[in-house]
N, CA, C and O of each residue as an XYZ file, in Angstrom:
272
protein
N    -120.350     10.865     50.322
C    -120.083     12.211     50.367
C    -120.430     12.164     52.166
O    -119.974     13.104     52.816
N    -121.238     11.054     52.930
C    -121.067     11.127     54.356
C    -119.819     10.979     54.873
O    -119.387     11.831     55.650
N    -119.160     10.017     54.561
C    -117.418      9.623     54.505
C    -116.872     11.262     54.324
O    -115.745     11.466     54.774
N    -117.250     11.884     53.996
C    -116.334     13.093     53.287
C    -116.835     14.018     54.994
O    -116.031     14.458     55.816
N    -118.131     14.066     55.073
C    -118.432     14.770     56.049
C    -118.285     14.050     57.342
O    -118.645     14.667     58.345
N    -117.866     12.976     57.468
C    -117.324     12.494     58.713
C    -116.327     13.287     59.246
O    -116.279     13.982     60.261
N    -114.793     12.819     57.529
C    -113.745     12.879     57.836
C    -113.575     14.281     58.276
O    -112.694     14.531     59.099
N    -114.663     15.631     57.604
C    -114.389     16.676     57.566
C    -114.315     17.276     59.421
O    -113.538     18.146     59.815
N    -115.340     16.526     60.306
C    -115.912     16.967     61.129
C    -114.290     16.439     62.238
O    -113.712     17.117     63.088
N    -113.943     14.841     61.697
C    -112.824     14.694     62.816
C    -111.853     15.552     62.773
O    -111.500     16.025     63.853
N    -111.387     15.844     61.946
C    -110.564     16.593     61.035
C    -110.631     18.074     62.443
O    -109.837     18.243     63.368
N    -111.880     18.909     62.084
C    -111.770     20.316     63.140
C    -111.707     19.561     64.351
O    -111.258     20.288     65.238
N    -111.958     18.443     64.756
C    -111.731     18.086     66.232
C    -110.396     18.083     66.854
O    -109.987     18.441     67.958
N    -109.651     17.398     65.462
C    -108.196     17.218     66.091
C    -107.689     18.674     66.123
O    -106.838     19.185     66.851
N    -108.283     19.093     65.343
C    -107.207     20.609     65.603
C    -107.837     21.135     66.183
O    -107.023     21.708     66.907
N    -109.004     21.531     66.576
C    -109.586     22.161     68.185
C    -108.716     21.083     69.199
O    -108.253     21.579     70.226
N    -108.587     20.280     69.058
C    -107.513     19.961     70.346
C    -106.708     19.902     70.331
O    -106.395     19.420     71.419
N    -105.316     20.180     69.398
C    -104.143     20.934     69.090
C    -104.280     22.086     69.705
O    -103.619     22.265     70.728
N    -105.339     23.329     69.127
C    -105.373     24.183     69.612
C    -105.523     24.648     71.081
O    -104.830     25.559     71.534
N    -106.468     23.978     71.817
C    -106.256     23.619     73.277
C    -104.655     23.446     73.513
O    -103.933     24.405     73.787
N    -104.207     22.171     73.380
C    -103.126     21.438     73.902
C    -101.816     22.917     73.656
O    -100.775     22.989     74.309
N    -102.166     23.752     72.775
C    -100.728     24.683     72.735
C    -101.312     26.045     73.386
O    -100.605     26.782     74.073
N    -102.676     26.308     73.103
C    -102.432     27.254     74.511
C    -102.547     26.890     75.699
O    -102.133     27.670     76.557
N    -102.922     26.075     75.964
C    -102.631     25.249     77.718
C    -100.939     25.373     77.839
O    -100.376     25.976     78.753
N    -100.339     24.770     76.872
C     -98.884     24.520     77.072
C     -98.127     25.561     77.243
O     -97.000     25.534     77.738
N     -98.922     26.880     76.693
C     -98.482     28.503     76.937
C     -98.756     29.011     77.718
O     -98.048     29.995     77.936
N     -99.940     28.763     78.714
C     -99.913     29.146     79.996
C     -98.636     28.460     80.666
O     -97.473     28.846     80.783
N     -99.150     27.551     80.973
C     -97.679     26.419     81.413
C     -96.147     26.970     81.544
O     -95.500     27.017     82.590
N     -95.791     27.301     80.484
C     -94.530     27.933     79.784
C     -94.994     29.114     80.760
O     -94.913     28.818     81.952
N     -95.246     29.799     80.605
C     -95.148     31.036     80.962
C     -95.505     31.388     82.633
O     -95.066     32.447     83.080
N     -96.513     30.242     83.767
C     -95.903     30.135     84.449
C     -95.190     29.797     85.341
O     -95.054     30.124     86.520
N     -94.615     28.918     84.499
C     -93.256     28.253     85.044
C     -92.136     29.131     85.214
O     -91.245     28.972     86.048
N     -92.272     30.578     83.929
C     -91.180     31.196     84.011
C     -91.353     32.022     84.616
O     -90.326     32.447     85.145
N     -92.488     32.691     84.911
C     -92.241     33.888     86.420
C     -92.163     32.824     87.732
O     -92.122     33.547     88.728
N     -92.124     31.332     88.166
C     -91.959     31.187     89.162
C     -90.758     31.107     89.444
O     -90.331     31.240     90.591
N     -89.979     30.856     88.335
C     -88.421     30.530     87.818
C     -87.550     31.937     88.434
O     -86.665     32.112     89.271
N     -88.246     32.690     87.626
C     -88.134     34.570     87.869
C     -87.951     34.600     89.544
O     -86.920     34.766     90.195
N     -89.511     34.348     90.059
C     -89.485     34.593     91.722
C     -88.281     33.717     92.356
O     -87.533     33.929     93.311
N     -88.379     32.801     91.572
C     -87.328     31.871     92.983
C     -85.478     32.232     92.261
O     -84.419     32.024     92.853
N     -85.579     32.535     91.517
C     -84.022     33.449     91.313
C     -83.658     35.472     91.821
O     -82.648     36.172     91.880
N     -84.758     35.628     92.008
C     -84.782     36.766     92.564
C     -84.571     36.989     94.328
O     -83.947     37.825     94.981
N     -85.588     35.568     94.782
C     -85.442     35.070     96.438
C     -84.449     34.921     96.603
O     -83.949     35.640     97.468
N     -83.413     33.765     95.793
C     -82.481     33.979     95.806
C     -81.536     34.959     96.381
O     -80.891     35.109     97.418
N     -81.723     35.523     95.329
C     -80.602     36.922     95.055
C     -81.106     37.385     96.734
O     -80.237     37.266     97.597
N     -82.236     37.806     97.083
C     -81.945     38.576     97.448
C     -82.425     38.378     99.258
O     -83.265     38.946     99.956
N     -81.393     37.264     99.528
C     -81.409     36.517    100.303
C     -80.020     36.913    101.120
O     -78.948     36.851    100.517
N     -80.066     37.281    102.370
C     -78.955     37.294    103.027
C     -78.004     35.824    103.223
O     -78.554     34.724    103.174
N     -77.044     35.923    103.369
C     -76.408     34.540    104.056
C     -76.079     35.079    105.688
O     -75.729     36.173    106.131
N     -76.282     34.168    106.132
C     -76.545     33.878    107.891
C     -75.054     33.637    108.336
O     -74.645     32.546    107.938
N     -74.159     34.345    109.035
C     -72.901     34.030    109.928
C     -73.581     32.910    111.272
O     -74.448     33.128    112.118
N     -72.915     31.940    111.048
C     -73.217     31.380    112.544
C     -72.354     31.305    113.384
O     -72.470     30.644    114.416
N     -71.135     32.123    112.997
C     -69.591     31.963    113.423
C     -68.810     30.195    113.530
O     -68.766     29.206    112.799
N     -68.555     30.387    114.200
C     -67.423     28.969    114.454
C     -68.665     27.524    114.614
O     -69.513     27.497    115.506
N     -68.516     26.500    113.617
C     -69.052     26.039    113.965
C     -67.922     24.140    114.862
O     -66.769     23.799    114.594
N     -68.725     23.575    115.644
C     -68.231     22.670    116.467
C     -68.762     21.301    116.199
O     -69.713     21.064    116.943
N     -68.518     20.468    115.513
C     -68.815     19.144    115.263
C     -69.205     18.203    116.918
O     -68.494     17.931    117.885
N     -70.903     17.887    116.547
C     -71.125     17.288    118.151
C     -71.550     15.989    117.532
O     -72.454     15.783    116.722
N     -70.502     14.963    118.219
C     -69.881     13.728    118.610
C     -71.339     12.862    118.552
O     -71.670     12.222    117.555
N     -71.880     12.920    119.373
C     -73.702     12.505    119.567
C     -74.243     11.953    117.738
O     -74.532     10.870    117.228
N     -74.140     13.642    117.155
C     -75.146     13.380    116.118
C     -74.618     13.364    115.170
O     -75.102     12.642    114.299
N     -73.513     14.053    114.888
C     -72.713     13.785    113.702
C     -72.856     15.128    113.224
O     -71.837     15.437    112.606
N     -73.517     15.856    113.247
C     -73.621     17.712    113.069
C     -72.945     18.540    113.679
O     -72.769     18.419    114.891
N     -72.364     19.668    112.895
C     -71.883     20.692    112.923
C     -72.721     21.353    113.661
O     -73.910     21.098    113.475
N     -72.423     22.203    114.523
C     -73.548     23.023    115.335
C     -72.841     24.398    115.810
O     -71.619     24.478    115.681
N     -73.394     25.224    116.226
C     -72.729     26.739    116.265
C     -71.805     26.652    117.489
O     -72.301     25.932    118.356
N     -70.775     27.097    117.777
C     -70.002     27.291    118.884
C     -70.468     27.915    120.394
O     -69.996     27.417    121.416
N     -71.203     28.775    120.441
C     -71.843     28.983    121.418
C     -73.070     28.099    121.971
O     -73.377     28.066    123.163
N     -73.610     27.518    121.141
C     -74.845     26.353    121.735
C     -74.632     25.341    122.348
O     -75.568     24.623    122.701
């Protein structure tokens, strides 16, 4: 009979651990979705900046605005 009690205690511990993992993963999923929505909104709201004509800087090999 003590073995049955031990198995029940271990089973209850495994079940509680499983429920905790499910709860934590649900919170993480919701947080990731919220962050993804915020990033998409920020990307949609960002205006493109017109730099005008670009000129290649021969020293650095990087394109820079022509007026500088």
